[in-house]
N, C-alpha and C positions, 0 to 999 in steps of 0.2 A: 181705614185701618182701625181695628179695635184697640182699646187701651186697657191695660191691667196694672193695678198697683198691688205689689206683694208687700205686706206689712208683717214684720216679725222681729225675732231676736238675733242672736249671733249666728244662727244657722242660715238666716237670710242675709246677714251682713257678709258672711263668708269667713268667719273667724278661724284662724289656724293656730292651734295651741302648741305647735312644735317649737316656737321660738322661746327665748328666756322670758320675755314679757308678753308672749303671744303676738299675733300679727294677723295678716289677712291674706287669703289665697289670692293668686293672680286673677285678673278678670277672666282669663280663658278657662279657669277652673271653677268659677262660682256658678251655681245653678241658674241664678237670675240672668247673668250675662250670657250663659250658654243658650238659654231660651231666646233672649233678645237677638242673638246672632242668627240662630237657626230658624226663627219664625219671623224674621225681618220681612216686612211687606204684608204680613197677616196681623201681627200683634205688635203694638208699641209697648214695651215693658218698662215699668218703673219699679224701683225697689227702695223700701225704707226699712232697713234692718239695723238694729242697735244692740250692741253687747249688753247683756244683763237685763234687757227689757222684760217687764212683766205686763200682764193685761192692764191697760190703762184704767185707772179708777180714781184719779185725783185731778184737780183743775189744771196743774202744769202739764201732765202727760196727755190729757185730753185736748188741751190747747195746741200742743205740738202735733198731735194727730190731725186736728182740724186744719191746721196750716198745710200739712202734707196733702190731705185730700183736696183742699181748695187749689193747691198748686197744680195738681195733675188733672183736675176735673175739666170736662166731664169724663167719667170713667165708664167703661162697659162692664168691668169686673173689678171687685175689691176682694183680695184674698188675704186671709190672716192665718198665721201659724204661731201661736203663743201658748204658754202654760208650763213649759219646762222650768223656767226660772222661778215661777210662782211656787212650784213644788219643792225644788231643791233648796230654796231659801227659807222654807218653813221649818221650825224646830220639830214639828210633827207633821209630815206631809199629809194633806187631806184633799182628796180629789173633789169631794162635794163642794168645799169652799171655793176651790179654783173654778169649778164648773159654774157656780153661781156668779162669780165675777165675769166669766165669759158670757153668760146669758144676759147680764145687764149691759155688757159692752155691745153685744150684737143688737140688742133691742135699741140702744141709743143710735147706733150707726144706721139701722134700717129706717129710723124716724128722721134722719137728716134730710134736709131739703134737697141736697145734691143727689141722694139715693132715690128719693121719691120722684123728683122731676125728671131725672135722667134714666130712671128705671135701671139703676146699676145693679148688676148681679152680685151675689155674695157667695164666696167660696170659703168654707171653714175647713182648715187642714189640721187634723190631730197630729201633734208632733211625733218625731221619730222615737224609737225605743231608747231607753237609757241602759248602758252596759256598766254595771257596778264592779267590773273586775279590778279596777284600780282603787276603789273606795267603797268599803262595805257600807258606809253611811248612805250610799245611793240605792241600796237594795230596797228600802222602804219607798223611796221616791219612785223607783221603777214599778213597784207593786201598785202604787197609787196612780202612776202614769197609765197603767193598763185600765184602771177604773175610769180615769179621766177620758180616755178614748171612747169608752162606752157612753159616758155621760155626754160628751160632745156630739156623738151620733144622735142621741135622743134630742138634744137641743136643736140640732140641724133639722130634725123632723118637725119639731114644734114650730119653727119659723119657716119651714119650707124652703130652706136654702141648700145650696150644693155642699156636699161633704166628701172628704177623702181622708183616709187614715194612713199617714206615712209610716206608722209603726208596722204595717202589714207588708211594706216593701222591704226587700232584702238589702238595706242600705249599709254600706261599710262605714263604721264609725272610727274616729281617731282614738288614740290610746287613752284619752281621758274619759271616754265613754259617753260624752255629751255632745260632741261636735262631729259632723259628717266629715269624712276624709274627701280627698279629691275625687276618688271613685264613687263615694257616696253622693257627692254633688252631681256627678255625671248621670247616675241612675235616677236621682231625684228629678233632674231636668227632663229626662226622658218621660217619666211618669206624668209630670205636670204638662209637658207638651201634648201628651196623649189626651189629657183632660181638656186643654185649650182647643184641641182639634175637634173634640166631640161635644163639648158643652153647648147646650141650647139656651142661649140668652134671650130668646123670644118667649120662652115659657114664663108665664106669670107665677108668682108664688102661690102655692095652694096649701090646703090643709094637709097635715102629715099623712093621713090615711090615703090621700090621693096622689101624693108627690113621689111617685115611683122613680122618676128620672133624677132624683137628687143624689143618688149613690153613684160615686165615681171610683173606679178601681185604679 
């Protein structure tokens, strides 16, 4: 059975903003748990989602990541979806700055012994769209989020890794415009299951010009 680790922020954690202090969706409604149940026997699914997580770039967050990877290794696939918090926490959202962080993060991960020795596949997921209907301050974040998706696509080509853009999926978002609703989680799970069912983990990383199979709908 293949093993995948999904690494992300509150949308991987399953944050539910409807409570006074926020909360968490039931297991039956979280996309990671939906996948684990429906693909049982094919994939063993692990999830490391944390509210407010940004792309790791400091010793503490990188050490936490290393512990998580070691705990679940050997992995067949490592999937990451981050970048939203990086943008919304910036006084002036800037996609290029966030993309540079992601480039450094991916390069570090691909050079890890666990990834090289086990030939772990890497799936980069551009985060869902931001709906600024409740907060006009999110309009610029969404504009930069669109740019970030394009930048992440280019980065995936550079490294020859698998890429999917969740903003192209018709995901229902919660009232805050940042977190997927239960229905959004369900559709997200369907999209990821389609990827897991079709992804070719035997293909070695290639140069961008040759890596046609890296694009996943």
